[in-house]
DRENMI-697234 format. One record per residue (C-alpha): residue number from 1; x, y, z. Coordinates in steps of 0.2 Angstrom, whole numbers, m for minus. Layout:
<nodes>
n:NUM x:X y:Y z:Z;
...
</nodes>
This chain:
<nodes>
n:1 x:751 y:207 z:492;
n:2 x:770 y:204 z:489;
n:3 x:778 y:214 z:475;
n:4 x:796 y:210 z:469;
n:5 x:804 y:224 z:459;
n:6 x:818 y:222 z:446;
n:7 x:829 y:234 z:437;
n:8 x:846 y:235 z:430;
n:9 x:850 y:253 z:425;
n:10 x:838 y:267 z:428;
n:11 x:842 y:283 z:420;
n:12 x:843 y:299 z:430;
n:13 x:829 y:308 z:421;
n:14 x:817 y:293 z:427;
n:15 x:821 y:296 z:445;
n:16 x:806 y:306 z:449;
n:17 x:794 y:292 z:441;
n:18 x:803 y:278 z:450;
n:19 x:800 y:288 z:467;
n:20 x:782 y:290 z:462;
n:21 x:781 y:271 z:459;
n:22 x:788 y:267 z:476;
n:23 x:776 y:280 z:484;
n:24 x:761 y:271 z:476;
n:25 x:767 y:254 z:483;
n:26 x:768 y:261 z:500;
n:27 x:751 y:270 z:499;
n:28 x:743 y:254 z:494;
n:29 x:751 y:244 z:508;
n:30 x:760 y:233 z:496;
n:31 x:775 y:223 z:503;
n:32 x:790 y:227 z:493;
n:33 x:805 y:216 z:489;
n:34 x:819 y:226 z:479;
n:35 x:832 y:218 z:468;
n:36 x:849 y:222 z:475;
n:37 x:854 y:232 z:459;
n:38 x:841 y:245 z:465;
n:39 x:847 y:246 z:483;
n:40 x:865 y:247 z:480;
n:41 x:867 y:255 z:463;
n:42 x:854 y:269 z:463;
n:43 x:851 y:284 z:474;
n:44 x:832 y:284 z:476;
n:45 x:821 y:287 z:491;
n:46 x:816 y:268 z:494;
n:47 x:802 y:261 z:504;
n:48 x:808 y:260 z:523;
n:49 x:801 y:242 z:525;
n:50 x:808 y:236 z:509;
n:51 x:817 y:219 z:509;
n:52 x:831 y:214 z:496;
n:53 x:833 y:199 z:485;
n:54 x:847 y:195 z:473;
n:55 x:846 y:177 z:466;
n:56 x:832 y:167 z:458;
n:57 x:832 y:156 z:473;
n:58 x:828 y:172 z:484;
n:59 x:814 y:176 z:472;
n:60 x:806 y:158 z:473;
n:61 x:807 y:159 z:492;
n:62 x:798 y:176 z:492;
n:63 x:784 y:169 z:481;
n:64 x:779 y:186 z:476;
n:65 x:762 y:189 z:468;
n:66 x:770 y:199 z:454;
n:67 x:787 y:205 z:448;
n:68 x:787 y:223 z:442;
n:69 x:801 y:228 z:430;
n:70 x:808 y:246 z:429;
n:71 x:817 y:249 z:413;
n:72 x:814 y:244 z:395;
n:73 x:811 y:228 z:386;
n:74 x:829 y:222 z:389;
n:75 x:826 y:223 z:408;
n:76 x:810 y:213 z:406;
n:77 x:819 y:200 z:396;
n:78 x:832 y:199 z:409;
n:79 x:819 y:197 z:423;
n:80 x:811 y:182 z:413;
n:81 x:828 y:173 z:417;
n:82 x:824 y:174 z:435;
n:83 x:805 y:170 z:434;
n:84 x:807 y:155 z:421;
n:85 x:794 y:142 z:424;
n:86 x:789 y:148 z:441;
n:87 x:772 y:156 z:435;
n:88 x:776 y:173 z:443;
n:89 x:767 y:186 z:433;
n:90 x:777 y:201 z:426;
n:91 x:772 y:219 z:424;
n:92 x:784 y:230 z:414;
n:93 x:785 y:249 z:418;
n:94 x:794 y:258 z:404;
n:95 x:806 y:271 z:411;
n:96 x:815 y:273 z:395;
n:97 x:809 y:276 z:377;
n:98 x:803 y:262 z:365;
n:99 x:795 y:248 z:374;
n:100 x:783 y:234 z:367;
n:101 x:785 y:223 z:383;
n:102 x:788 y:236 z:396;
n:103 x:774 y:247 z:389;
n:104 x:767 y:255 z:405;
n:105 x:772 y:273 z:402;
n:106 x:779 y:284 z:416;
n:107 x:763 y:295 z:417;
n:108 x:753 y:279 z:419;
n:109 x:761 y:272 z:434;
n:110 x:748 y:277 z:447;
n:111 x:734 y:270 z:436;
n:112 x:743 y:254 z:433;
n:113 x:746 y:251 z:452;
n:114 x:728 y:254 z:455;
n:115 x:723 y:242 z:442;
n:116 x:735 y:229 z:450;
n:117 x:728 y:231 z:467;
n:118 x:710 y:230 z:461;
n:119 x:713 y:215 z:450;
n:120 x:708 y:226 z:435;
n:121 x:719 y:216 z:422;
n:122 x:721 y:200 z:413;
n:123 x:735 y:188 z:411;
n:124 x:743 y:185 z:394;
n:125 x:753 y:169 z:392;
n:126 x:768 y:172 z:381;
n:127 x:776 y:157 z:372;
n:128 x:795 y:154 z:372;
n:129 x:808 y:145 z:361;
n:130 x:816 y:130 z:368;
n:131 x:834 y:128 z:361;
n:132 x:843 y:111 z:361;
n:133 x:862 y:110 z:357;
n:134 x:864 y:93 z:349;
n:135 x:880 y:83 z:353;
n:136 x:888 y:98 z:363;
n:137 x:887 y:107 z:379;
n:138 x:870 y:114 z:385;
n:139 x:866 y:132 z:387;
n:140 x:864 y:139 z:405;
n:141 x:845 y:143 z:402;
n:142 x:841 y:137 z:384;
n:143 x:825 y:147 z:382;
n:144 x:821 y:164 z:373;
n:145 x:805 y:175 z:375;
n:146 x:809 y:186 z:360;
n:147 x:820 y:176 z:348;
n:148 x:835 y:166 z:344;
n:149 x:847 y:173 z:331;
n:150 x:862 y:164 z:323;
n:151 x:874 y:176 z:315;
n:152 x:892 y:177 z:308;
n:153 x:907 y:179 z:319;
n:154 x:924 y:186 z:315;
n:155 x:920 y:188 z:297;
n:156 x:912 y:200 z:284;
n:157 x:907 y:185 z:274;
n:158 x:889 y:178 z:275;
n:159 x:886 y:161 z:283;
n:160 x:875 y:147 z:276;
n:161 x:861 y:141 z:288;
n:162 x:854 y:125 z:283;
n:163 x:836 y:124 z:290;
n:164 x:823 y:110 z:292;
n:165 x:805 y:110 z:298;
n:166 x:803 y:94 z:308;
n:167 x:812 y:82 z:297;
n:168 x:808 y:91 z:281;
n:169 x:821 y:102 z:273;
n:170 x:816 y:120 z:271;
n:171 x:830 y:130 z:264;
n:172 x:849 y:135 z:265;
n:173 x:849 y:153 z:270;
n:174 x:864 y:162 z:263;
n:175 x:864 y:178 z:274;
n:176 x:872 y:187 z:288;
n:177 x:861 y:177 z:300;
n:178 x:844 y:170 z:304;
n:179 x:831 y:175 z:316;
n:180 x:817 y:163 z:324;
n:181 x:805 y:174 z:333;
n:182 x:790 y:172 z:344;
n:183 x:775 y:183 z:342;
n:184 x:782 y:193 z:357;
n:185 x:799 y:195 z:348;
n:186 x:791 y:200 z:332;
n:187 x:792 y:218 z:336;
n:188 x:810 y:217 z:340;
n:189 x:825 y:212 z:329;
n:190 x:813 y:203 z:317;
n:191 x:804 y:219 z:313;
n:192 x:820 y:228 z:310;
n:193 x:825 y:215 z:297;
n:194 x:808 y:216 z:288;
n:195 x:798 y:203 z:297;
n:196 x:780 y:204 z:301;
n:197 x:772 y:210 z:317;
n:198 x:762 y:195 z:325;
n:199 x:749 y:198 z:338;
n:200 x:753 y:191 z:355;
n:201 x:744 y:174 z:358;
n:202 x:745 y:169 z:340;
n:203 x:751 y:151 z:339;
n:204 x:766 y:154 z:327;
n:205 x:784 y:158 z:325;
n:206 x:792 y:167 z:311;
n:207 x:809 y:163 z:302;
n:208 x:817 y:179 z:296;
n:209 x:834 y:180 z:287;
n:210 x:846 y:194 z:291;
n:211 x:852 y:203 z:275;
n:212 x:850 y:187 z:263;
n:213 x:860 y:186 z:247;
n:214 x:844 y:180 z:238;
n:215 x:831 y:194 z:239;
n:216 x:817 y:181 z:235;
n:217 x:820 y:173 z:252;
n:218 x:807 y:181 z:263;
n:219 x:801 y:180 z:281;
n:220 x:791 y:164 z:284;
n:221 x:777 y:162 z:297;
n:222 x:775 y:144 z:303;
n:223 x:764 y:135 z:316;
n:224 x:772 y:134 z:333;
n:225 x:770 y:115 z:335;
n:226 x:784 y:113 z:322;
n:227 x:802 y:110 z:327;
n:228 x:816 y:119 z:318;
n:229 x:834 y:112 z:315;
n:230 x:848 y:123 z:311;
n:231 x:865 y:119 z:305;
n:232 x:878 y:133 z:301;
n:233 x:892 y:133 z:288;
n:234 x:905 y:147 z:289;
n:235 x:922 y:152 z:283;
n:236 x:926 y:154 z:301;
n:237 x:927 y:141 z:315;
n:238 x:913 y:148 z:325;
n:239 x:896 y:158 z:324;
n:240 x:886 y:168 z:336;
n:241 x:870 y:162 z:344;
n:242 x:859 y:175 z:353;
n:243 x:845 y:171 z:364;
n:244 x:836 y:187 z:368;
n:245 x:851 y:197 z:375;
n:246 x:862 y:182 z:380;
n:247 x:876 y:178 z:367;
n:248 x:886 y:162 z:365;
n:249 x:900 y:157 z:353;
n:250 x:898 y:140 z:345;
n:251 x:908 y:129 z:333;
n:252 x:901 y:127 z:315;
n:253 x:898 y:109 z:318;
n:254 x:885 y:113 z:331;
n:255 x:867 y:108 z:327;
n:256 x:853 y:118 z:335;
n:257 x:835 y:111 z:337;
n:258 x:822 y:124 z:341;
n:259 x:804 y:121 z:347;
n:260 x:790 y:128 z:358;
n:261 x:794 y:128 z:376;
n:262 x:783 y:118 z:388;
n:263 x:779 y:133 z:399;
n:264 x:775 y:151 z:396;
n:265 x:779 y:168 z:404;
n:266 x:764 y:176 z:411;
n:267 x:762 y:195 z:407;
n:268 x:750 y:206 z:416;
n:269 x:740 y:217 z:405;
n:270 x:731 y:232 z:413;
n:271 x:719 y:244 z:405;
n:272 x:733 y:255 z:399;
n:273 x:741 y:240 z:390;
n:274 x:733 y:237 z:373;
n:275 x:744 y:230 z:360;
n:276 x:736 y:240 z:346;
n:277 x:738 y:256 z:356;
n:278 x:756 y:252 z:359;
n:279 x:758 y:250 z:340;
n:280 x:750 y:267 z:336;
n:281 x:760 y:276 z:349;
n:282 x:777 y:267 z:347;
n:283 x:777 y:266 z:328;
n:284 x:766 y:281 z:324;
n:285 x:753 y:272 z:314;
n:286 x:741 y:284 z:307;
n:287 x:751 y:299 z:311;
n:288 x:755 y:313 z:298;
n:289 x:770 y:324 z:302;
n:290 x:770 y:333 z:286;
n:291 x:761 y:348 z:293;
</nodes>
C-alpha cells in the first residue's frame, strides 16, 4: 500500500505525534512518500525508505492509495489542490486544535492507521464549487471545497452583490461580503457569519451574507443543482474573491458564475470520524461549564 503524506507547517508540540504516525506507517509495512515540506522544513525522525514528492505531477506518477495530511483544515484544503479530480482519497490527521475536515485527533493516530490498513472505513464524497470568471482571465484552479467568498477591498464601505439563481434574480446583498458554502464548508466561515451547519452529503449549498446592512437578509439554503451568478458593485475599482484560502483581486465589472463541480473529493472516514462526534467535541454541544 502506497501512502502520500502532505503537511505545510507542523507545530513543535506536535512533533511526538508526528513521529508516532511515521512509526505506525513503518510498523504496518506501508510505502511512504513525503511532501518535500516535511523533509526539508521539519526536523523529524523520518522513515528510512521514504521517498519525496513535490508537485501534483509527482503525486499522479506515484498513484498513492491514500493521501494523509498532517495539520489542520487549511492543510487539507491545500492538499485538495494537488489531488483535484484524481480520485485519490484523503485522510486528515489534526495536529493542531480545531478541525472539522482533519478530525483524526493526535491520540487516535494508531487506531486510524489500523482502520486504514484493515479497510475499516468508508469513503465520503464531498462536492465542490466550480467558479467561472465571465469575460475575463480564468482562475488557476477554479474550484473550492469549502466556500467562495466575495468581499470588499481597500474600503470600509459595504459592497453590493447582485445575485441570481440560474436566470432568476434573487437579491442585491448590501454587505461586507457574500459567502457561498458547500456542506463541507458550512462549519467554516459560513458558521462564523451565522450560517447553518449542513450534514456532509446533503445536496445543497448555502448563501450567507457577511455583516449585511439589512438584518432581514438571512442565510439561504439552495439545492446544489442550481447555478449562482454574482456581480459586484463597489466604491473601489476591485473586490476580493477567496476560494478556500486562495485569494484573487478582481475588477468590479467581473461576473462570477458558481455551480456544482463535475467531480468530488473523496474523504476517508474511519470509525474515529463521526460528524456528530466532531460537532459535540469541537463545539461543546451538550456541555455545561457552569460547575
